[in-house]
NUROPA-75176 format. One record per residue (C-alpha): residue number from 1; residue in three letters; chain; y, x, z. Coordinates in steps of 0.05 Angstrom, whole numbers. Layout:
<tidos>
{tido NUM,'ALA','A',{Y,X,Z}}
...
</tidos>
This chain:
<tidos>
{tido 1,'LEU','A',{234,-2271,1755}}
{tido 2,'LEU','A',{225,-2225,1702}}
{tido 3,'PHE','A',{300,-2198,1699}}
{tido 4,'PRO','A',{292,-2143,1751}}
{tido 5,'GLU','A',{229,-2118,1715}}
{tido 6,'ILE','A',{268,-2117,1651}}
{tido 7,'LEU','A',{328,-2076,1684}}
{tido 8,'ASN','A',{276,-2028,1713}}
{tido 9,'SER','A',{242,-2020,1646}}
{tido 10,'PRO','A',{278,-1975,1595}}
{tido 11,'ALA','A',{225,-1991,1545}}
{tido 12,'LEU','A',{221,-2068,1549}}
{tido 13,'LEU','A',{293,-2085,1545}}
{tido 14,'PRO','A',{306,-2056,1474}}
{tido 15,'LYS','A',{242,-2086,1454}}
{tido 16,'LEU','A',{266,-2158,1477}}
{tido 17,'THR','A',{331,-2144,1443}}
{tido 18,'CYS','A',{296,-2129,1376}}
{tido 19,'TYR','A',{257,-2193,1378}}
{tido 20,'PHE','A',{321,-2237,1405}}
{tido 21,'HIS','A',{364,-2211,1346}}
{tido 22,'SER','A',{306,-2212,1294}}
{tido 23,'PHE','A',{284,-2284,1303}}
{tido 24,'THR','A',{329,-2325,1349}}
{tido 25,'SER','A',{402,-2306,1358}}
{tido 26,'PHE','A',{422,-2318,1290}}
{tido 27,'PHE','A',{411,-2398,1303}}
{tido 28,'LYS','A',{470,-2397,1347}}
{tido 29,'GLU','A',{510,-2331,1336}}
{tido 30,'PRO','A',{543,-2301,1272}}
{tido 31,'ILE','A',{487,-2265,1232}}
{tido 32,'GLN','A',{536,-2207,1222}}
{tido 33,'ALA','A',{533,-2192,1298}}
{tido 34,'SER','A',{461,-2194,1295}}
{tido 35,'CYS','A',{459,-2142,1237}}
{tido 36,'ASP','A',{499,-2095,1281}}
{tido 37,'ALA','A',{459,-2105,1347}}
{tido 38,'LEU','A',{397,-2090,1304}}
{tido 39,'CYS','A',{418,-2029,1277}}
{tido 40,'LYS','A',{434,-2006,1348}}
{tido 41,'THR','A',{370,-2031,1377}}
{tido 42,'HIS','A',{330,-1990,1320}}
{tido 43,'GLN','A',{357,-1929,1351}}
{tido 44,'ASP','A',{348,-1953,1420}}
{tido 45,'LEU','A',{271,-1964,1406}}
{tido 46,'LEU','A',{262,-1894,1375}}
{tido 47,'MET','A',{294,-1862,1436}}
{tido 48,'VAL','A',{241,-1895,1482}}
{tido 49,'GLY','A',{183,-1879,1432}}
{tido 50,'ASP','A',{170,-1948,1410}}
{tido 51,'VAL','A',{167,-1930,1335}}
{tido 52,'GLN','A',{130,-1996,1313}}
{tido 53,'GLU','A',{183,-2040,1343}}
{tido 54,'ALA','A',{235,-1993,1316}}
{tido 55,'PHE','A',{216,-2009,1249}}
{tido 56,'ILE','A',{212,-2085,1259}}
{tido 57,'ALA','A',{283,-2077,1279}}
{tido 58,'SER','A',{298,-2038,1215}}
{tido 59,'PHE','A',{265,-2082,1168}}
{tido 60,'ASN','A',{299,-2143,1197}}
{tido 61,'HIS','A',{367,-2109,1194}}
{tido 62,'CYS','A',{353,-2096,1117}}
{tido 63,'ARG','A',{335,-2170,1107}}
{tido 64,'GLN','A',{390,-2198,1152}}
{tido 65,'MET','A',{445,-2149,1111}}
{tido 66,'LEU','A',{423,-2188,1049}}
{tido 67,'PHE','A',{429,-2257,1081}}
{tido 68,'ALA','A',{500,-2239,1114}}
{tido 69,'GLY','A',{530,-2223,1045}}
{tido 70,'ILE','A',{541,-2150,1058}}
{tido 71,'ASP','A',{553,-2104,1001}}
{tido 72,'LEU','A',{490,-2090,966}}
{tido 73,'ASP','A',{507,-2014,955}}
{tido 74,'ALA','A',{501,-2009,1028}}
{tido 75,'VAL','A',{437,-2053,1030}}
{tido 76,'ASP','A',{402,-2008,980}}
{tido 77,'LYS','A',{423,-1944,1021}}
{tido 78,'HIS','A',{397,-1973,1081}}
{tido 79,'CYS','A',{333,-1995,1050}}
{tido 80,'ALA','A',{323,-1928,1025}}
{tido 81,'SER','A',{335,-1893,1090}}
{tido 82,'THR','A',{289,-1943,1125}}
{tido 83,'THR','A',{235,-1924,1073}}
{tido 84,'LEU','A',{242,-1852,1085}}
{tido 85,'GLU','A',{239,-1861,1161}}
{tido 86,'MET','A',{176,-1910,1154}}
{tido 87,'THR','A',{142,-1855,1112}}
{tido 88,'LYS','A',{161,-1800,1163}}
{tido 89,'PHE','A',{128,-1840,1220}}
{tido 90,'ALA','A',{72,-1866,1179}}
{tido 91,'GLN','A',{89,-1938,1185}}
{tido 92,'VAL','A',{55,-1959,1122}}
{tido 93,'HIS','A',{47,-2035,1138}}
{tido 94,'GLY','A',{121,-2041,1149}}
{tido 95,'ASN','A',{137,-1998,1084}}
{tido 96,'LEU','A',{98,-2053,1042}}
{tido 97,'SER','A',{147,-2106,1060}}
{tido 98,'ASN','A',{207,-2061,1055}}
{tido 99,'SER','A',{193,-2040,987}}
{tido 100,'SER','A',{187,-2107,961}}
{tido 101,'HIS','A',{257,-2125,992}}
{tido 102,'HIS','A',{290,-2062,964}}
{tido 103,'LEU','A',{264,-2084,895}}
{tido 104,'LEU','A',{300,-2149,906}}
{tido 105,'ILE','A',{363,-2110,921}}
{tido 106,'LEU','A',{357,-2068,868}}
{tido 107,'LYS','A',{347,-2123,818}}
{tido 108,'LEU','A',{410,-2159,842}}
{tido 109,'ILE','A',{449,-2095,831}}
{tido 110,'GLY','A',{420,-2083,762}}
{tido 111,'SER','A',{390,-2016,782}}
{tido 112,'ASN','A',{313,-2031,782}}
{tido 113,'SER','A',{302,-1993,722}}
{tido 114,'THR','A',{325,-1924,748}}
{tido 115,'LYS','A',{298,-1931,819}}
{tido 116,'ASN','A',{227,-1945,840}}
{tido 117,'PRO','A',{219,-1964,917}}
{tido 118,'PHE','A',{141,-1959,908}}
{tido 119,'GLU','A',{143,-1886,901}}
{tido 120,'ALA','A',{138,-1881,978}}
{tido 121,'PHE','A',{60,-1902,972}}
{tido 122,'LYS','A',{40,-1842,924}}
{tido 123,'GLY','A',{-21,-1810,957}}
{tido 124,'VAL','A',{-14,-1854,1022}}
{tido 125,'LEU','A',{-61,-1911,1001}}
{tido 126,'THR','A',{-131,-1907,970}}
{tido 127,'GLU','A',{-106,-1953,911}}
{tido 128,'GLU','A',{-46,-1939,869}}
{tido 129,'ILE','A',{18,-1983,882}}
{tido 130,'ARG','A',{62,-1971,825}}
{tido 131,'ASN','A',{100,-2038,822}}
{tido 132,'GLU','A',{105,-2105,858}}
{tido 133,'ASP','A',{43,-2135,823}}
{tido 134,'ASP','A',{-1,-2079,850}}
{tido 135,'LEU','A',{30,-2090,917}}
{tido 136,'LEU','A',{10,-2163,914}}
{tido 137,'ARG','A',{-57,-2152,888}}
{tido 138,'HIS','A',{-64,-2099,952}}
{tido 139,'ALA','A',{-37,-2151,1001}}
{tido 140,'LEU','A',{-82,-2205,980}}
{tido 141,'SER','A',{-145,-2167,974}}
{tido 142,'THR','A',{-133,-2135,1043}}
{tido 143,'GLY','A',{-112,-2200,1078}}
{tido 144,'LYS','A',{-41,-2178,1089}}
{tido 145,'ALA','A',{-12,-2252,1092}}
{tido 146,'GLY','A',{55,-2229,1119}}
{tido 147,'VAL','A',{67,-2181,1062}}
{tido 148,'VAL','A',{43,-2236,1006}}
{tido 149,'GLN','A',{94,-2287,1042}}
{tido 150,'ALA','A',{150,-2232,1033}}
{tido 151,'ILE','A',{137,-2219,960}}
{tido 152,'ARG','A',{132,-2297,947}}
{tido 153,'PHE','A',{197,-2310,984}}
{tido 154,'ASN','A',{232,-2247,948}}
{tido 155,'ARG','A',{211,-2281,879}}
{tido 156,'LEU','A',{236,-2346,900}}
{tido 157,'PHE','A',{303,-2315,918}}
{tido 158,'LEU','A',{309,-2277,852}}
{tido 159,'ALA','A',{286,-2335,810}}
{tido 160,'TYR','A',{337,-2381,841}}
{tido 161,'TRP','A',{396,-2332,830}}
{tido 162,'PHE','A',{375,-2315,760}}
{tido 163,'LYS','A',{367,-2390,744}}
{tido 164,'ARG','A',{292,-2387,731}}
{tido 165,'TYR','A',{283,-2458,761}}
{tido 166,'GLU','A',{207,-2468,747}}
{tido 167,'GLU','A',{189,-2403,776}}
{tido 168,'ALA','A',{237,-2416,839}}
{tido 169,'ALA','A',{200,-2482,850}}
{tido 170,'GLU','A',{131,-2451,840}}
{tido 171,'MET','A',{144,-2393,893}}
{tido 172,'ALA','A',{172,-2444,943}}
{tido 173,'ALA','A',{106,-2485,934}}
{tido 174,'LEU','A',{64,-2424,947}}
{tido 175,'TYR','A',{106,-2399,1005}}
{tido 176,'LYS','A',{99,-2467,1034}}
{tido 177,'THR','A',{24,-2472,1030}}
{tido 178,'ARG','A',{10,-2405,1072}}
{tido 179,'THR','A',{72,-2414,1122}}
{tido 180,'MET','A',{47,-2486,1139}}
{tido 181,'MET','A',{-18,-2461,1175}}
{tido 182,'PRO','A',{-55,-2505,1220}}
{tido 183,'LEU','A',{-20,-2497,1290}}
{tido 184,'ILE','A',{-87,-2493,1318}}
{tido 185,'ASP','A',{-100,-2425,1288}}
{tido 186,'ILE','A',{-32,-2402,1322}}
{tido 187,'TYR','A',{-54,-2429,1388}}
{tido 188,'HIS','A',{-125,-2399,1380}}
{tido 189,'ALA','A',{-97,-2327,1369}}
{tido 190,'PHE','A',{-48,-2341,1431}}
{tido 191,'TYR','A',{-102,-2361,1480}}
{tido 192,'GLU','A',{-156,-2311,1452}}
{tido 193,'GLY','A',{-107,-2258,1462}}
{tido 194,'LEU','A',{-87,-2279,1536}}
{tido 195,'THR','A',{-163,-2287,1547}}
{tido 196,'ALA','A',{-176,-2219,1521}}
{tido 197,'PHE','A',{-124,-2181,1560}}
{tido 198,'HIS','A',{-151,-2220,1624}}
{tido 199,'PHE','A',{-223,-2188,1614}}
{tido 200,'ALA','A',{-189,-2124,1599}}
{tido 201,'ARG','A',{-163,-2117,1667}}
{tido 202,'GLU','A',{-216,-2154,1707}}
{tido 203,'LEU','A',{-275,-2113,1671}}
{tido 204,'SER','A',{-235,-2049,1672}}
{tido 205,'LYS','A',{-295,-2015,1706}}
{tido 206,'ASP','A',{-340,-2033,1650}}
{tido 207,'ASP','A',{-324,-2025,1578}}
{tido 208,'PRO','A',{-260,-2056,1562}}
{tido 209,'LYS','A',{-256,-2036,1489}}
{tido 210,'LYS','A',{-277,-2103,1465}}
{tido 211,'TRP','A',{-224,-2139,1499}}
{tido 212,'PHE','A',{-166,-2094,1484}}
{tido 213,'GLN','A',{-191,-2098,1411}}
{tido 214,'LEU','A',{-188,-2176,1413}}
{tido 215,'GLY','A',{-120,-2173,1448}}
{tido 216,'GLY','A',{-92,-2124,1398}}
{tido 217,'LYS','A',{-116,-2168,1342}}
{tido 218,'SER','A',{-79,-2228,1370}}
{tido 219,'LEU','A',{-14,-2184,1383}}
{tido 220,'SER','A',{-17,-2161,1311}}
{tido 221,'SER','A',{-25,-2231,1285}}
{tido 222,'PHE','A',{39,-2252,1324}}
{tido 223,'LYS','A',{81,-2190,1301}}
{tido 224,'THR','A',{61,-2206,1228}}
{tido 225,'TRP','A',{80,-2282,1239}}
{tido 226,'ALA','A',{146,-2265,1275}}
{tido 227,'MET','A',{164,-2215,1227}}
{tido 228,'HIS','A',{157,-2254,1165}}
{tido 229,'SER','A',{170,-2324,1180}}
{tido 230,'THR','A',{236,-2341,1213}}
{tido 231,'TRP','A',{289,-2318,1167}}
{tido 232,'ASN','A',{245,-2326,1103}}
{tido 233,'TRP','A',{232,-2398,1123}}
{tido 234,'VAL','A',{305,-2416,1133}}
{tido 235,'ASN','A',{327,-2387,1066}}
{tido 236,'LYS','A',{264,-2413,1032}}
{tido 237,'SER','A',{288,-2486,1052}}
{tido 238,'PHE','A',{358,-2472,1028}}
{tido 239,'TYR','A',{338,-2445,955}}
{tido 240,'GLU','A',{282,-2497,950}}
{tido 241,'GLY','A',{333,-2550,965}}
{tido 242,'LEU','A',{380,-2532,914}}
{tido 243,'THR','A',{327,-2520,862}}
{tido 244,'ALA','A',{299,-2592,881}}
{tido 245,'PHE','A',{368,-2624,868}}
{tido 246,'HIS','A',{372,-2588,801}}
{tido 247,'PHE','A',{309,-2617,778}}
{tido 248,'ALA','A',{329,-2688,810}}
{tido 249,'ARG','A',{385,-2685,757}}
{tido 250,'GLU','A',{354,-2650,696}}
{tido 251,'LEU','A',{291,-2696,700}}
{tido 252,'SER','A',{327,-2758,718}}
{tido 253,'LYS','A',{291,-2795,661}}
{tido 254,'ASP','A',{226,-2778,691}}
{tido 255,'ASP','A',{205,-2795,762}}
{tido 256,'PRO','A',{256,-2752,808}}
{tido 257,'LYS','A',{227,-2776,872}}
{tido 258,'LYS','A',{192,-2713,887}}
{tido 259,'TRP','A',{252,-2672,879}}
{tido 260,'PHE','A',{296,-2715,923}}
{tido 261,'GLN','A',{240,-2714,976}}
{tido 262,'LEU','A',{242,-2639,979}}
{tido 263,'GLY','A',{316,-2632,975}}
{tido 264,'GLY','A',{323,-2686,1034}}
{tido 265,'GLU','A',{272,-2641,1078}}
{tido 266,'SER','A',{322,-2582,1064}}
{tido 267,'LEU','A',{379,-2624,1080}}
{tido 268,'SER','A',{353,-2653,1145}}
{tido 269,'CYS','A',{337,-2576,1168}}
{tido 270,'PHE','A',{404,-2553,1159}}
{tido 271,'LYS','A',{435,-2618,1191}}
{tido 272,'THR','A',{398,-2594,1256}}
{tido 273,'TRP','A',{413,-2520,1248}}
{tido 274,'ALA','A',{487,-2534,1234}}
{tido 275,'MET','A',{492,-2570,1299}}
{tido 276,'HIS','A',{481,-2505,1333}}
{tido 277,'SER','A',{518,-2457,1289}}
{tido 278,'THR','A',{572,-2478,1241}}
{tido 279,'TRP','A',{584,-2404,1223}}
{tido 280,'ASN','A',{516,-2392,1195}}
{tido 281,'TRP','A',{494,-2456,1168}}
{tido 282,'SER','A',{553,-2502,1152}}
{tido 283,'ASN','A',{569,-2480,1087}}
{tido 284,'LYS','A',{497,-2482,1067}}
{tido 285,'LEU','A',{494,-2554,1088}}
{tido 286,'LEU','A',{555,-2573,1053}}
{tido 287,'LEU','A',{529,-2540,991}}
{tido 288,'LEU','A',{465,-2580,992}}
{tido 289,'GLU','A',{507,-2641,1007}}
{tido 290,'ALA','A',{545,-2628,944}}
{tido 291,'GLU','A',{485,-2623,901}}
{tido 292,'TYR','A',{456,-2684,933}}
{tido 293,'TYR','A',{520,-2725,917}}
{tido 294,'PHE','A',{523,-2695,844}}
{tido 295,'SER','A',{448,-2715,833}}
{tido 296,'ILE','A',{460,-2785,852}}
{tido 297,'GLY','A',{525,-2794,817}}
{tido 298,'GLU','A',{571,-2799,873}}
{tido 299,'MET','A',{623,-2749,843}}
{tido 300,'GLU','A',{682,-2759,891}}
{tido 301,'LYS','A',{640,-2742,949}}
{tido 302,'ALA','A',{606,-2684,913}}
{tido 303,'GLU','A',{671,-2652,897}}
{tido 304,'GLU','A',{697,-2658,967}}
{tido 305,'LYS','A',{633,-2628,994}}
{tido 306,'TYR','A',{638,-2571,942}}
{tido 307,'TYR','A',{708,-2556,965}}
{tido 308,'LEU','A',{692,-2556,1040}}
{tido 309,'ALA','A',{627,-2508,1026}}
{tido 310,'LEU','A',{675,-2459,988}}
{tido 311,'LYS','A',{720,-2461,1049}}
{tido 312,'SER','A',{664,-2450,1095}}
{tido 313,'ALA','A',{632,-2395,1057}}
{tido 314,'ARG','A',{702,-2356,1052}}
{tido 315,'LYS','A',{718,-2369,1125}}
{tido 316,'HIS','A',{652,-2341,1153}}
{tido 317,'ARG','A',{650,-2284,1104}}
{tido 318,'PHE','A',{588,-2303,1060}}
{tido 319,'VAL','A',{612,-2275,997}}
{tido 320,'HIS','A',{550,-2286,958}}
{tido 321,'GLU','A',{545,-2358,978}}
{tido 322,'GLU','A',{619,-2366,963}}
{tido 323,'GLY','A',{600,-2344,891}}
{tido 324,'LEU','A',{542,-2390,890}}
{tido 325,'THR','A',{585,-2444,909}}
{tido 326,'ASN','A',{633,-2430,853}}
{tido 327,'GLU','A',{584,-2427,804}}
{tido 328,'LEU','A',{553,-2495,820}}
{tido 329,'PHE','A',{622,-2523,824}}
{tido 330,'SER','A',{632,-2498,752}}
{tido 331,'VAL','A',{568,-2536,730}}
{tido 332,'PHE','A',{595,-2601,768}}
{tido 333,'HIS','A',{662,-2595,731}}
{tido 334,'ALA','A',{632,-2581,662}}
{tido 335,'SER','A',{583,-2640,666}}
{tido 336,'ASN','A',{650,-2686,682}}
{tido 337,'GLY','A',{688,-2655,619}}
{tido 338,'ASN','A',{732,-2615,665}}
{tido 339,'THR','A',{733,-2554,621}}
{tido 340,'ASN','A',{795,-2515,655}}
{tido 341,'GLU','A',{765,-2527,728}}
{tido 342,'ALA','A',{695,-2503,701}}
{tido 343,'ILE','A',{723,-2439,671}}
{tido 344,'TYR','A',{764,-2428,731}}
{tido 345,'HIS','A',{704,-2433,783}}
{tido 346,'ILE','A',{658,-2389,737}}
{tido 347,'SER','A',{710,-2333,738}}
{tido 348,'GLN','A',{716,-2341,817}}
{tido 349,'ALA','A',{642,-2337,822}}
{tido 350,'ARG','A',{639,-2273,776}}
{tido 351,'VAL','A',{693,-2244,824}}
{tido 352,'CYS','A',{649,-2258,882}}
{tido 353,'TYR','A',{586,-2232,854}}
{tido 354,'GLU','A',{626,-2166,836}}
{tido 355,'ARG','A',{648,-2161,907}}
{tido 356,'TRP','A',{579,-2170,933}}
{tido 357,'GLY','A',{553,-2115,885}}
{tido 358,'ALA','A',{504,-2162,849}}
{tido 359,'PHE','A',{526,-2138,777}}
{tido 360,'ALA','A',{462,-2165,746}}
{tido 361,'ILE','A',{487,-2231,770}}
{tido 362,'ALA','A',{553,-2225,746}}
{tido 363,'GLU','A',{524,-2203,676}}
{tido 364,'ARG','A',{481,-2264,675}}
{tido 365,'LEU','A',{547,-2306,679}}
{tido 366,'ASN','A',{577,-2262,621}}
{tido 367,'THR','A',{513,-2281,577}}
{tido 368,'SER','A',{504,-2353,596}}
</tidos>
């Protein structure tokens, strides 16, 4: 019923395309294709004057470039370009999350000491934001829950890649406490918004300002939830699962039940997602399974899963996760006394990280 309306509305189609590729299409289609589509959609939205939605597309393009394993130098340049555009169009809220994401990229590359993504906020806000800690305090004090979640996810991501496992577990737990909001709150905002827009129409002869304000508040909530939930939640589940299986092995003398439960939750999610897209999710599922079998001492099954995870990551062009799988496979071989295999896979991990552009991660391997 809406299709003719969409075709006749030059502003509606790019908006729907933005949300489709930001929050839905990657569950089925290759994420690399979603990246390309979001880049075009950003320009289409600017052409029709929808600035806010254009930068939702641009931010999610930056995010998905990272998860697709695209060269980090290109991601750095795109983040910097997005920051300049957001500043030009006074998109301060979007810039808050983008600056934290850009910092993540710079830390992976190893150039965070020479570039500061928070310089964009000089003279823009009443309080000074010089670094991510300042940004987190600002977000917490002003109720910007989406920005808080973005920072927590970014810190989880970096903590895992730099093998700060305790911090990774802490950030995953903090992220979950906010993301798992009561469902009734979401539906309250939904129905309050629908009711408000009903009265804004019906009472248009009176003063509809109150109702538009309520409806706008609901719209803003859903845009925030949508912008910061889907991809972050998927990847939070992945890195939380890997962290959990690490602790299940390392803390086996204690009670590993908590960690196996967390890892099992991640496995369950990825089994479902992999049914819909082997391209995006199969290598992650296989790596989680490898870590699970390693953790329970089933070495033959673990080795098979590591090989399959490597093959899948390589086939689907996730060079960063190919590197990660090689690194974890090296740990597996070292624990079993297979020194030559361990050396081979750690060298392959280094090659992958350098191809990705994550020179700080490659350097970590040199010093570990």
